N, C-alpha and C positions, 0 to 999 in steps of 0.2 A: 438397510433401507435407513432413510433418514427420520430422526426423532424431531418432531416440531418443538422447539423451545417454548416456555411459556413468555420469555421476555429478554431482551438485550444481556449478553453477558455481563457487561458492568452493574446490572441490574438485579441479575439473577444471585450472585456471590461476589464479594470480595475478590479480585484478581489478587494469583499469587505475586509475589514480588519478581519473579523470574517473567511470568507472563507479561507483567507491567514493563518491566526493562525491555522485552523484545518489541512490544506495541509501540513502546516510546520511539525507538527505532525508527520504525514505519512512521508512525505519525509526524517525527520531527523532518523526515525524507519529504512527506507530504506536505509540510506546511510551508513551504516556499513555491512562489507563484510560478517558476519557471519549471520548476521540477511538477508541480502538478497539472501546467500544460504539458510537459515532455510525455508526463504517464498518460494522459489524455489523447494524446497525438499518437500515441505507440497503439496504445488500446483499439483507438479508432480506425486506424489505416487499415488499407484494403489487405486481406491476407492476414492479419493480427501481427504483423511484425513489420517494422519501418527500419530504412536504412539510415546510417547516422546523416548521410547526405540529404535525406528528405527533411530531416530536424532543423539542423541548422540555421537554413534561410529564415525560417519562421521568426528570429530571433534577432535583435540587434545586439547581439555579443558574440565575442571571438569562438572560434572552433574550442579552443582548450577549456575556454569556461563553460561550454555545453557539455564536454566530456567530463568535466568535473561533477556537473551535474546528475550525469547519466550515470558515473561512477558511485554518488550517493545513492541513488535509488537502487543501484544493484547490488551494493552491500547492505543495503536494509533488506534484500530478498524481493522487492515489488517488480525486478525485471531482470530479464536473462540476456546474454548476448551472444553471437555468434560470428567470428570475422569469416568472412568470404573474400578472398583476394584482398583488395584496398580497404574494402568498408566492413563495418561491424552492423550487423541486424540485430535489434532489439525486440524483443515482444514479453509481454508482460506475463507475470507468474500468477495465473485464476486463484490459484488457492491463498496467496496471499494478499491478493486485494481484496476476495472475498472475505477474508478474516477481518480486513477493517472495515469491510460492510456491516458485517453482522456484528460486529462490536457496538455499533450504536442502531442498531434493527430497531423499528418500533416496538414500544411496550405494549403487550397485550392484556396486562394484567400489573396492578402496582407490585415493587417490590414487596417482599415479606419485612416487615416491620423489625423480625428477631435474627435476621440474617446481619452477620458481620458484630452483634454485640457480645463482649464478653461478659460471663456470668457473674453477677456480683459475690 
C-alpha cells in the first residue's frame, strides 16, 4: 500500500548527499531540449517504446548526435534500450521518471520550520 506523503520530497526533509547526486544526474539529462523531446517522444510513442529510426527524423541533427543524447538519457537511468536486428528500441523507465515527477509534486502543506536546522 502506498503512503500518501504530506509534501514534495525536497520540502519534506533535506536531501542526502547521495540522493542529491543521483537526482542531479537525471535533472542534467533532461535539462537539454533535445533530450527532453526525446524522452517525451519515447514515452508517448505507441506501445511505450520507440525505434531510434522513429526518433532521428524529428531533429535537424546527425544520427551520432541523437545517439549521444540517447546515451546520456540511458546513463541517467531514464530510458532503457534493446537491440533488435539493426535497430535499437527505447522505452522509458517509469520508476525513474516518476522519481523526478514526485520530487516536485505539489505541496499540500508548508514545510516544517524546524526541518534541517542544526540545534544551537
